[in-house]
PLY file of the C-alpha trace (Angstrom):
ply
format ascii 1.0
element vertex 93
property float x
property float y
property float z
element edge 92
property int vertex1
property int vertex2
end_header
12.28 8.59 -13.48
13.47 5.58 -11.58
12.63 2.40 -12.15
11.94 -0.68 -9.63
14.78 -1.96 -8.54
13.48 -5.12 -7.80
9.91 -6.89 -8.68
8.13 -9.18 -7.47
6.77 -11.75 -10.32
4.39 -15.55 -9.92
1.72 -16.74 -8.64
0.14 -15.11 -4.83
3.18 -13.22 -4.82
0.92 -11.12 -2.75
1.68 -13.19 -0.31
4.82 -12.19 0.48
4.45 -8.57 0.45
5.29 -7.51 3.59
8.84 -9.30 3.53
9.19 -7.16 0.53
8.55 -3.92 2.14
10.29 -4.92 5.16
14.07 -5.74 2.64
13.34 -2.86 0.26
14.26 -0.87 4.07
11.50 2.32 3.51
10.65 2.05 7.31
7.99 -0.20 9.03
5.10 2.62 8.63
3.17 2.04 5.71
-0.03 3.34 3.79
-2.26 1.96 1.93
-4.33 4.01 -0.75
-6.53 1.48 -2.16
-10.38 1.28 -4.03
-12.65 -1.00 -1.60
-12.74 -3.21 -3.83
-9.28 -4.36 -4.15
-9.17 -4.35 -0.26
-12.65 -6.43 -0.19
-10.45 -8.84 -2.84
-6.83 -8.85 -1.12
-7.09 -6.58 2.07
-6.97 -9.82 4.53
-3.94 -11.08 2.79
-1.91 -8.07 2.51
-2.89 -7.37 6.66
-1.24 -10.32 7.51
1.70 -10.69 5.09
2.38 -6.34 6.66
1.77 -7.79 10.07
3.58 -10.98 10.19
6.40 -8.78 9.06
5.96 -6.20 11.99
4.61 -3.56 9.74
2.34 -1.34 11.11
-0.13 -0.10 8.07
-3.02 1.75 7.78
-5.87 1.30 4.60
-6.96 4.75 3.08
-9.82 4.04 0.93
-10.84 6.17 -2.37
-13.37 6.43 -4.92
-11.83 8.37 -7.18
-9.05 10.12 -8.47
-8.90 13.85 -8.37
-6.41 16.73 -7.70
-8.46 17.38 -4.10
-8.80 13.28 -3.04
-4.83 13.49 -3.83
-4.23 16.71 -1.45
-6.32 14.57 1.80
-3.96 11.85 0.28
-0.72 13.73 1.16
-2.67 15.22 4.80
-3.57 11.37 5.42
0.18 10.26 4.96
0.91 13.53 7.38
-0.80 12.52 9.49
-0.15 8.80 9.68
3.42 9.34 10.18
3.95 7.16 7.09
7.47 6.02 5.57
5.87 4.20 2.77
2.94 5.27 0.81
1.67 2.16 -2.03
-1.65 3.09 -4.04
-3.19 -0.56 -5.38
-5.09 0.16 -8.39
-8.37 0.73 -8.86
-10.60 -0.35 -12.25
-11.85 3.42 -12.02
-9.28 5.31 -12.31
0 1
1 2
2 3
3 4
4 5
5 6
6 7
7 8
8 9
9 10
10 11
11 12
12 13
13 14
14 15
15 16
16 17
17 18
18 19
19 20
20 21
21 22
22 23
23 24
24 25
25 26
26 27
27 28
28 29
29 30
30 31
31 32
32 33
33 34
34 35
35 36
36 37
37 38
38 39
39 40
40 41
41 42
42 43
43 44
44 45
45 46
46 47
47 48
48 49
49 50
50 51
51 52
52 53
53 54
54 55
55 56
56 57
57 58
58 59
59 60
60 61
61 62
62 63
63 64
64 65
65 66
66 67
67 68
68 69
69 70
70 71
71 72
72 73
73 74
74 75
75 76
76 77
77 78
78 79
79 80
80 81
81 82
82 83
83 84
84 85
85 86
86 87
87 88
88 89
89 90
90 91
91 92
């Protein structure tokens, strides 16, 4: 198991997400996998942070986590040719 080498901690750190990802050096195309509630709550902040850091991104909405959804997400990641995938927590696992 590989643990994160960097962790962002503090109030309002979501605004630093773009710079954080950029500093990790994964690339410039990000796929964000999230439920609708997460996107509604912080989606605009994430969009602005990623864009201002020069990262392109695509949101992929999910309603539940199943093997079928996981397979679909793999296909989406391949089609988007994203270099980094991020799964944001959802209240209905």
